[in-house]
PAZAPA-4460 file (N, C-alpha, C; in steps of 0.05 Angstrom, whole numbers, plus 32768, in hexadecimal, padded with zeros to 4 digits):
% residues 223
    n_x    n_y    n_z   ca_x   ca_y   ca_z    c_x    c_y    c_z   seq   type   mol
   7ED7   801D   81A6   7EF0   8005   81AC   7F0B   8013   81A6     1      M     A
   7F14   8021   81B9   7F30   802B   81B0   7F45   801A   81BB     2      R     A
   7F3E   8009   81CE   7F55   7FF0   81D5   7F47   7FDA   81D2     3      T     A
   7F55   7FC7   81C7   7F4A   7FA8   81C4   7F60   7F96   81CE     4      V     A
   7F55   7F80   81D7   7F68   7F6C   81E3   7F71   7F5C   81CD     5      S     A
   7F84   7F4B   81D4   7F94   7F36   81BF   7F80   7F25   81AF     6      A     A
   7F71   7F1E   81C5   7F5A   7F09   81B5   7F49   7F1A   81A3     7      D     A
   7F42   7F2F   81AB   7F31   7F42   8197   7F40   7F45   817E     8      Q     A
   7F59   7F4E   8181   7F6D   7F54   8168   7F6A   7F3C   815A     9      I     A
   7F71   7F26   8163   7F6D   7F08   8155   7F53   7F08   8146    10      G     A
   7F40   7F0D   8153   7F25   7F08   8145   7F21   7F1D   8132    11      A     A
   7F29   7F34   8132   7F28   7F48   811D   7F3A   7F42   8106    12      I     A
   7F52   7F3B   810B   7F63   7F30   80F3   7F55   7F18   80E5    13      K     A
   7F4C   7F07   80F5   7F40   7EEE   80E7   7F26   7EF7   80D4    14      A     A
   7F18   7F07   80E0   7F00   7F12   80CE   7F09   7F22   80B5    15      F     A
   7F22   7F32   80BC   7F2C   7F43   80A5   7F37   7F30   808F    16      L     A
   7F46   7F1C   8097   7F51   7F0B   8084   7F3C   7EFC   8075    17      F     A
   7F26   7EF6   807F   7F0E   7EE6   806F   7F02   7EFB   805E    18      L     A
   7F02   7F15   8068   7EF3   7F28   8056   7F07   7F34   803E    19      L     A
   7F21   7F2F   8042   7F33   7F35   802D   7F34   7F22   801A    20      C     A
   7F2B   7F08   801F   7F2A   7EF2   800E   7F11   7EF1   7FF9    21      L     A
   7EFD   7F03   8003   7EE7   7F01   7FF2   7EEB   7F0A   7FD5    22      I     A
   7EF4   7F1E   7FD0   7EF8   7F27   7FB2   7F06   7F0F   7FA4    23      P     A
   7F1A   7F02   7FAE   7F25   7EF1   7F9D   7F14   7ED8   7F9D    24      G     A
   7F06   7ECD   7FAF   7EF3   7EB9   7FB1   7EDC   7EBD   7F9A    25      A     A
   7ED2   7ED6   7F9B   7EBD   7EDD   7F87   7EC9   7EDA   7F6C    26      Q     A
   7EE1   7EE1   7F64   7EEB   7EDD   7F4E   7EED   7EC0   7F43    27      L     A
   7EF5   7EAD   7F58   7EF9   7E93   7F50   7EDF   7E85   7F4C    28      V     A
   7EC9   7E8B   7F5C   7EB1   7E82   7F58   7EA3   7E8C   7F3E    29      L     A
   7EA7   7EA6   7F37   7E9D   7EB0   7F1E   7EA9   7EA5   7F06    30      G     A
   7EC6   7E9D   7F0A   7ED0   7E8D   7EF4   7EC6   7E73   7EEF    31      W     A
   7EC1   7E64   7F06   7EB4   7E4B   7F05   7E9B   7E47   7EF7    32      R     A
   7E8D   7E5C   7F01   7E6C   7E5F   7EF6   7E6D   7E6A   7EDF    33      A     A
   7E82   7E78   7ED3   7E82   7E84   7EB8   7E6E   7E9C   7EB9    34      D     A
   7E72   7EAD   7ED0   7E62   7EC5   7ED1   7E72   7EDE   7ECF    35      Q     A
   7E8C   7EDC   7EC4   7E9C   7EF2   7EC2   7E98   7F02   7EAA    36      L     A
   7E85   7EFE   7E9A   7E82   7F0F   7E7E   7E8E   7F02   7E67    37      G     A
   7E8D   7F10   7E54   7E97   7F06   7E3A   7EB8   7F02   7E3A    38      A     A
   7EC7   7F12   7E49   7EE2   7F10   7E4C   7EED   7F09   7E69    39      N     A
   7EEA   7EF4   7E71   7EEE   7EF1   7E91   7F0C   7EF5   7E96    40      P     A
   7F1E   7EEF   7E83   7F3A   7EF5   7E89   7F3E   7F11   7E8E    41      I     A
   7F34   7F20   7E7D   7F36   7F3F   7E80   7F29   7F48   7E9B    42      E     A
   7F11   7F3E   7E9F   7F02   7F43   7EB8   7F10   7F3C   7ED3    43      Y     A
   7F1F   7F25   7ED2   7F2F   7F21   7EEC   7F49   7F2D   7EED    44      I     A
   7F52   7F32   7ED7   7F6C   7F42   7ED9   7F68   7F5D   7EE4    45      T     A
   7F50   7F6C   7EDC   7F4A   7F88   7EE1   7F42   7F85   7EFF    46      H     A
   7F35   7F6F   7F07   7F2A   7F71   7F23   7F3F   7F69   7F37    47      A     A
   7F52   7F5B   7F32   7F69   7F57   7F45   7F79   7F72   7F47    48      T     A
   7F7D   7F7A   7F30   7F8B   7F96   7F30   7F7E   7FAB   7F40    49      G     A
   7F64   7FAC   7F3E   7F57   7FC0   7F4E   7F56   7FBE   7F6A    50      S     A
   7F57   7FA0   7F73   7F55   7F9C   7F8D   7F76   7FA1   7F99    51      W     A
   7F88   7F9B   7F8A   7FA1   7FA5   7F8F   7FA4   7FBF   7F99    52      T     A
   7F98   7FD2   7F86   7F9A   7FEE   7F8E   7F8A   7FF7   7FA7    53      L     A
   7F74   7FEB   7FA8   7F61   7FEC   7FBD   7F70   7FE8   7FD8    54      R     A
   7F7B   7FCE   7FDB   7F86   7FC8   7FF2   7FA1   7FDA   7FF8    55      F     A
   7FAE   7FE5   7FE5   7FC0   7FF9   7FE7   7FB7   8010   7FF4    56      L     A
   7FA1   801B   7FEA   7F94   8034   7FF8   7F88   802F   8011    57      L     A
   7F81   8016   8016   7F74   8010   8032   7F8E   8010   8046    58      I     A
   7FA0   8002   803D   7FBB   8001   804E   7FC3   801B   8059    59      T     A
   7FC4   802D   8042   7FCB   8048   8045   7FBC   805B   8058    60      L     A
   7FA2   8051   8059   7F8E   805F   8067   7F8F   8058   8086    61      A     A
   7F9F   8044   808E   7FA1   803B   80A7   7FAA   804F   80BC    62      V     A
   7FC0   8058   80B3   7FCA   8070   80C5   7FBC   8085   80C9    63      T     A
   7FB2   8094   80B6   7F9E   80AB   80BD   7F83   80A2   80CA    64      P     A
   7F7B   8087   80C7   7F65   8082   80D6   7F6C   8080   80F3    65      L     A
   7F84   8073   80F9   7F8F   8070   8113   7F92   8088   8124    66      R     A
   7F9D   809F   8115   7FA6   80B4   8121   7F8A   80C7   8126    67      R     A
   7F77   80C5   8115   7F5F   80D9   811B   7F4A   80CA   812A    68      Y     A
   7F4A   80B0   812D   7F37   80A1   813E   7F3F   809A   8157    69      T     A
   7F5D   8099   815A   7F63   808B   8174   7F62   806F   8177    70      G     A
   7F5C   8063   8162   7F5F   8043   815E   7F76   803A   8159    71      L     A
   7F89   803A   816B   7FA6   8036   8167   7FA9   8016   8160    72      H     A
   7F99   8003   8164   7F9A   7FE8   8160   7F98   7FE6   8142    73      W     A
   7F89   7FF8   8132   7F89   7FF6   8114   7FA3   7FF1   8107    74      L     A
   7FB7   7FFA   8113   7FD4   7FF6   8104   7FDD   7FDC   8103    75      V     A
   7FCF   7FCA   8115   7FD4   7FAD   8116   7FCA   7F9E   80FD    76      R     A
   7FB9   7FAB   80F2   7FAA   7FA1   80DA   7FB8   7FA6   80BE    77      L     A
   7FCF   7FB9   80BF   7FD7   7FC2   80A7   7FEA   7FB3   8099    78      R     A
   7FF8   7FA2   80A6   8007   7F90   809C   7FF9   7F7C   808A    79      R     A
   7FE0   7F70   8096   7FD3   7F5B   8085   7FC6   7F6B   806C    80      M     A
   7FBE   7F84   806F   7FB0   7F91   805B   7FC3   7F94   8042    81      L     A
   7FE1   7F9C   804B   7FF6   7F9E   8037   7FFD   7F84   802B    82      G     A
   7FFE   7F6D   8037   8000   7F54   802C   7FEC   7F4C   801C    83      L     A
   7FD5   7F53   801F   7FBC   7F4C   800E   7FC1   7F5D   7FF6    84      F     A
   7FC7   7F76   7FF3   7FCE   7F87   7FDD   7FE1   7F7C   7FCE    85      A     A
   7FF9   7F6E   7FDA   800B   7F62   7FC6   8003   7F48   7FBF    86      F     A
   7FF1   7F36   7FCB   7FE6   7F1D   7FC2   7FD5   7F22   7FAA    87      A     A
   7FC3   7F37   7FAA   7FB3   7F3D   7F93   7FC2   7F48   7F7D    88      Y     A
   7FDA   7F56   7F83   7FE9   7F5E   7F6F   7FFA   7F4B   7F5D    89      G     A
   8003   7F36   7F6F   800E   7F1D   7F62   7FFB   7F0F   7F51    90      V     A
   7FE0   7F0D   7F5D   7FCB   7EFE   7F4B   7FC8   7F0F   7F31    91      A     A
   7FC7   7F29   7F32   7FC2   7F39   7F1A   7FD5   7F36   7F05    92      H     A
   7FF0   7F32   7F0F   8007   7F2F   7EFE   8009   7F11   7EF4    93      F     A
   8001   7F00   7F07   8003   7EE4   7EFC   7FEB   7EDF   7EE9    94      A     A
   7FD6   7EEB   7EED   7FBE   7EE4   7ED7   7FC7   7EF2   7EBC    95      I     A
   7FD8   7F0B   7EBD   7FE1   7F16   7EA3   7FF5   7F02   7E95    96      Y     A
   8008   7EF8   7EA6   801B   7EE4   7E9C   8011   7ECD   7E91    97      L     A
   7FFF   7EBE   7EA1   7FF5   7EA7   7E9B   7FDE   7EAB   7E85    98      W     A
   7FC6   7EB5   7E8B   7FAD   7EAE   7E7D   7FAC   7EC6   7E62    99      L     A
   7FBA   7EDA   7E66   7FBC   7EF0   7E52   7FD2   7EE9   7E40   100      D     A
   7FEC   7EE9   7E47   8005   7EE3   7E3A   800F   7EC5   7E35   101      Q     A
   8000   7EB3   7E43   800B   7E98   7E44   802C   7E97   7E44   102      Y     A
   8035   7EA3   7E57   8050   7EA3   7E5E   8063   7EA8   7E43   103      F     A
   805A   7EB9   7E34   8068   7EC4   7E1B   807B   7ED7   7E26   104      D     A
   8095   7ED0   7E31   80A5   7EE4   7E39   80AF   7EF9   7E29   105      W     A
   80B3   7EF7   7E13   80BD   7F08   7E01   80A5   7F1D   7DFF   106      A     A
   808D   7F13   7DFB   8076   7F28   7DF8   8073   7F33   7E10   107      A     A
   8076   7F2A   7E2A   8073   7F33   7E43   8088   7F4A   7E46   108      I     A
   80A1   7F46   7E3F   80B5   7F5A   7E44   80B2   7F6F   7E32   109      A     A
   80A9   7F6D   7E1B   80A2   7F81   7E03   808C   7F93   7E15   110      K     A
   8078   7F85   7E1F   8061   7F96   7E2C   806C   7FA4   7E3E   111      D     A
   807A   7F9A   7E50   8087   7FAA   7E6A   8095   7FC3   7E5E   112      I     A
   80A6   7FC0   7E4A   80B5   7FD5   7E3E   80A8   7FEA   7E32   113      L     A
   8093   7FE3   7E22   8086   7FF3   7E0E   806A   7FFE   7E16   114      K     A
   805B   7FF2   7E28   8042   7FFD   7E32   8047   800B   7E4C   115      R     A
   8044   8025   7E53   8049   8030   7E69   8038   8027   7E80   116      P     A
   801F   801F   7E7D   800E   8017   7E92   8019   7FFD   7EA0   117      Y     A
   8024   7FED   7E8C   802D   7FD1   7E96   804B   7FD4   7EA2   118      I     A
   805B   7FEB   7E99   8074   7FF1   7EA6   806F   7FFA   7EC3   119      T     A
   805E   800D   7ECA   8057   8018   7EE0   804D   8002   7EF4   120      V     A
   803B   7FF2   7EEA   802C   7FDD   7EF8   8041   7FC8   7F04   121      G     A
   8055   7FC2   7EF0   8069   7FAA   7EF4   807E   7FB8   7F09   122      F     A
   8082   7FD0   7F05   8094   7FDF   7F1B   808A   7FE1   7F36   123      T     A
   8072   7FE7   7F38   8063   7FE7   7F52   8062   7FCB   7F60   124      A     A
   805F   7FB4   7F4F   8061   7F98   7F5B   807D   7F91   7F63   125      L     A
   8092   7F98   7F54   80AA   7F95   7F5C   80B0   7FA2   7F72   126      V     A
   80A7   7FBC   7F76   80AC   7FCC   7F95   809D   7FBA   7FA9   127      L     A
   8087   7FB2   7FA4   8078   7FA7   7FBB   8086   7F8C   7FC6   128      M     A
   8093   7F81   7FB4   80A0   7F69   7FC0   80B2   7F67   7FD6   129      A     A
   80C4   7F79   7FD8   80D4   7F7D   7FF0   80C5   7F87   8009   130      P     A
   80AF   7F97   8005   809D   7F9D   801D   8091   7F84   8027   131      L     A
   808A   7F72   8014   8079   7F5A   801E   808D   7F48   802C   132      A     A
   80A7   7F4A   8021   80BA   7F36   802D   80C6   7F40   8045   133      A     A
   80C3   7F5A   804D   80CA   7F64   8067   80B6   7F6C   807A   134      T     A
   809D   7F5E   8079   8085   7F66   8087   8083   7F5A   80A1   135      S     A
   809A   7F48   80AA   8099   7F3D   80C3   80A8   7F4A   80D7   136      S     A
   80A2   7F45   80F0   80B0   7F53   8106   80CD   7F4B   8103   137      N     A
   80D6   7F32   80FE   80F0   7F2D   80FA   8101   7F3D   80E8   138      A     A
   80F1   7F46   80D2   80FE   7F57   80BA   8104   7F71   80C9   139      A     A
   80F0   7F7D   80D8   80F5   7F97   80E6   810C   7F97   80F8   140      I     A
   810F   7F83   8106   8126   7F80   8117   8141   7F7D   810B   141      K     A
   8140   7F6D   80F2   8157   7F6A   80E2   8160   7F84   80D3   142      R     A
   814D   7F93   80C6   8153   7FAA   80B8   8155   7FC2   80CA   143      L     A
   814B   7FC3   80E2   8147   7FD9   80F5   8135   7FEC   80EF   144      G     A
   8125   7FFA   8102   810D   800A   80FB   8113   801E   80E6   145      G     A
   8127   802D   80E7   812A   8043   80D4   8128   8036   80B8   146      R     A
   813C   8025   80B3   8140   801B   8099   8123   800E   808E   147      R     A
   8118   7FFF   809F   80FE   7FEF   809C   80E8   8007   8090   148      W     A
   80EA   801B   809F   80D4   8030   8099   80DB   803D   807F   149      Q     A
   80F4   8041   807D   80FB   804F   8061   80F3   803B   804A   150      A     A
   80F5   8021   804D   80F0   800F   8038   80D1   8013   8034   151      L     A
   80C5   8010   8048   80A8   8010   8046   8099   8027   803F   152      H     A
   80AA   803E   803F   809E   8056   8034   809B   8052   8015   153      R     A
   80A6   8040   8009   80A3   803E   7FED   8084   8037   7FE5   154      S     A
   8076   8031   7FF9   8057   802C   7FF1   804C   8044   7FE6   155      I     A
   8057   8058   7FEF   804C   8074   7FE2   804D   8075   7FC2   156      Y     A
   8067   806F   7FB9   806F   806B   7F9D   805A   8054   7F8F   157      A     A
   805F   803F   7F9E   804D   8027   7F94   802C   8030   7F90   158      I     A
   8023   803E   7FA2   800A   8044   7F9D   8003   8056   7F87   159      A     A
   8013   806C   7F86   8014   807D   7F6B   8017   8070   7F53   160      I     A
   802A   805C   7F50   802A   804A   7F3C   8013   803A   7F33   161      F     A
   8006   802F   7F49   7FEF   8022   7F43   7FD7   8034   7F39   162      G     A
   7FD2   804E   7F41   7FC2   805E   7F38   7FC7   8061   7F1B   163      V     A
   7FE2   806A   7F13   7FE8   806F   7EF8   7FE3   8057   7EE8   164      L     A
   7FEC   803F   7EF0   7FE5   8027   7EE2   7FC8   8024   7ED9   165      H     A
   7FB6   802B   7EEA   7F9A   8029   7EE4   7F92   803E   7ED5   166      Y     A
   7F99   8056   7ED8   7F91   806C   7ECA   7F9A   8065   7EAB   167      W     A
   7FB3   8060   7EA5   7FB9   805C   7E8A   7FB2   8044   7E7D   168      W     A
   7FA7   8030   7E8E   7F9D   8018   7E84   7F7F   8021   7E78   169      L     A
   7F6F   802C   7E87   7F52   8033   7E7D   7F50   8045   7E69   170      V     A
   7F61   805C   7E66   7F60   806F   7E54   7F48   807E   7E50   171      K     A
   7F31   8077   7E4E   7F19   8089   7E48   7F08   808A   7E60   172      A     A
   7F02   8074   7E70   7EF1   8077   7E88   7F01   8076   7E9D   173      D     A
   7F0A   8094   7EA4   7F1C   8098   7EB8   7F0E   809C   7ED5   174      I     A
   7EF8   8095   7ED9   7EEA   809E   7EF3   7EF6   8090   7F0C   175      L     A
   7EFA   8074   7F0A   7F03   8065   7F1C   7F1E   806D   7F24   176      Q     A
   7F32   806F   7F10   7F4C   8075   7F16   7F4F   8091   7F1F   177      P     A
   7F3E   80A5   7F1A   7F3E   80C0   7F23   7F35   80BD   7F41   178      V     A
   7F21   80AF   7F47   7F1A   80AD   7F64   7F2C   80A0   7F76   179      L     A
   7F3A   808A   7F6C   7F52   8082   7F7B   7F67   8093   7F7D   180      Y     A
   7F6F   80A7   7F69   7F82   80B8   7F69   7F7B   80D1   7F7B   181      G     A
   7F63   80D7   7F81   7F5A   80EB   7F94   7F5E   80E1   7FAF   182      V     A
   7F57   80C9   7FB6   7F5A   80B9   7FCE   7F78   80B7   7FD6   183      I     A
   7F89   80B4   7FC4   7FA5   80B1   7FC7   7FAF   80CA   7FCF   184      L     A
   7FA8   80E0   7FBE   7FAF   80FA   7FC4   7FA9   8104   7FDE   185      A     A
   7F92   80FC   7FE9   7F8A   8102   8004   7F9B   80F5   801A   186      A     A
   7FA0   80D8   8013   7FB4   80CA   8024   7FCE   80D9   8028   187      L     A
   7FD8   80DA   8011   7FF3   80E6   8011   7FF3   8105   801E   188      L     A
   7FDF   8116   8014   7FDE   8131   801E   7FDE   8133   8039   189      G     A
   7FCE   8122   8046   7FCF   8121   8068   7FE7   811D   8076   190      V     A
   7FF9   8108   8066   8011   8103   8071   8024   811B   806F   191      R     A
   8022   8127   8053   8035   8140   8050   802B   8152   8066   192      A     A
   8014   8159   806B   8009   816D   8081   8018   8165   809D   193      W     A
   8016   814C   80A4   8020   8144   80BC   803F   814A   80BC   194      W     A
   804E   8145   80A9   806A   814B   80A8   8071   816A   80A9   195      R     A
   805E   817B   809E   8060   8195   809E   805C   819F   80B9   196      E     A
   8047   8197   80C8   8043   819C   80E2   8059   8193   80F5   197      Q     A
   8066   817E   80F2   807E   8175   8101   8093   8188   80FC   198      E     A
   8098   818F   80E5   80AE   819F   80DF   80AA   81BA   80EC   199      R     A
   8095   81C6   80EA   808C   81DF   80F8   8091   81D9   8118   200      R     A
   8087   81C7   8120   8088   81C1   813F   80A6   81C0   8146   201      R     A
   80B9   81B2   8137   80D6   81AF   813E   80E3   81CE   813C   202      Q     A
   80D9   81DB   8127   80E6   81F6   8126   80DE   8209   813D   203      L     A
   80C6   8205   8148   80BC   821B   815D   80C6   820D   8178   204      S     A
   80D1   81F4   8177   80DD   81EB   8192   80F8   81F6   8199   205      T     A
   80FC   8203   81B0   8115   8210   81B4   8129   81F8   81B7   206      P     A
   8146   81FC   81B0   8157   81E4   81B1   815C   81E0   81D2   207      P     A
   8163   81C4   81D6   8165   81C0   81F1   817E   81D3   81FC   208      P     A
   817D   81D3   8219   818F   81E7   8225   81A2   81CF   8235   209      V     A
   81BB   81D2   8231   81D1   81C4   823F   81D4   81CD   8258   210      A     A
   81E2   81BE   826C   81E6   81C9   8289   81F9   81E2   8287   211      P     A
   81F0   81F7   8296   8200   820C   8297   8221   8204   82A2   212      S     A
   8235   8215   8291   8250   8211   8298   825B   822C   82A3   213      I     A
   8263   822B   82BC   826B   8246   82C8   8256   8260   82C5   214      K     A
   823E   8255   82C9   822A   826A   82C9   821F   826F   82AF   215      G     A
   822B   8265   8297   821D   826A   827C   820C   8252   8275   216      K     A
   81FC   825A   8265   81E5   8249   825A   81EA   8248   823C   217      I     A
   81ED   8229   8235   81F8   8225   821A   81DF   8216   820B   218      I     A
   81D5   8222   81F6   81C2   8218   81EA   81CB   8207   81CF   219      R     A
   81C1   81F0   81CE   81CC   81DD   81B8   81B9   81E1   81A4   220      I     A
   81C9   81E9   818C   81BB   81F2   8172   81C2   81DA   8160   221      V     A
   81AC   81CC   815B   81B0   81B4   8143   81BD   81BD   812D   222      P     A
   81CC   81AB   811F   81DB   81B1   8104   81C9   81B0   80F2   223      K     A
***
């Protein structure tokens, strides 16, 4: 299915939306049924953080999948995935503020400043906010394509901060953060490879030739 109709895209988006809600719904139901272990607050805090990072990686995976599979309609799902990453990130931080710290702003500020994993996690969430706020077509028109793309490239730093946040949090059992780090390195590495290929292609392409003036050919050399 390399091309899909508007109705099919709508159905895929609806299905994806419901699919993305499942982790949150499971946490809510588990909380109400008292099935989240001995420390449910810690469980849901870690779960929402993990899903934030997973959605970030899935969002970053859309472009490579589109390029290598030819399924160009996948790019139309990227915005929703990115917004779900932000939503789970907000839930992650809100649970920390409310259920963990009970809105003790002095303790929260001290945590953010003194604990590196909280510092990078909070930084990642702050950087995600403008991406979520400018995810609409109207924002693209208002900012302009180049400025919008430059802003949204901060997702690379956000994902790196997310992996660091998780890695520094778990301390001993680093298997999962290492796995996420490997996936992120692959996703960023393939983009670096594309940029290098594009740079080589531009270097190997001869400069455009201007119309001849009095029998002379003038080559335009880029500055």
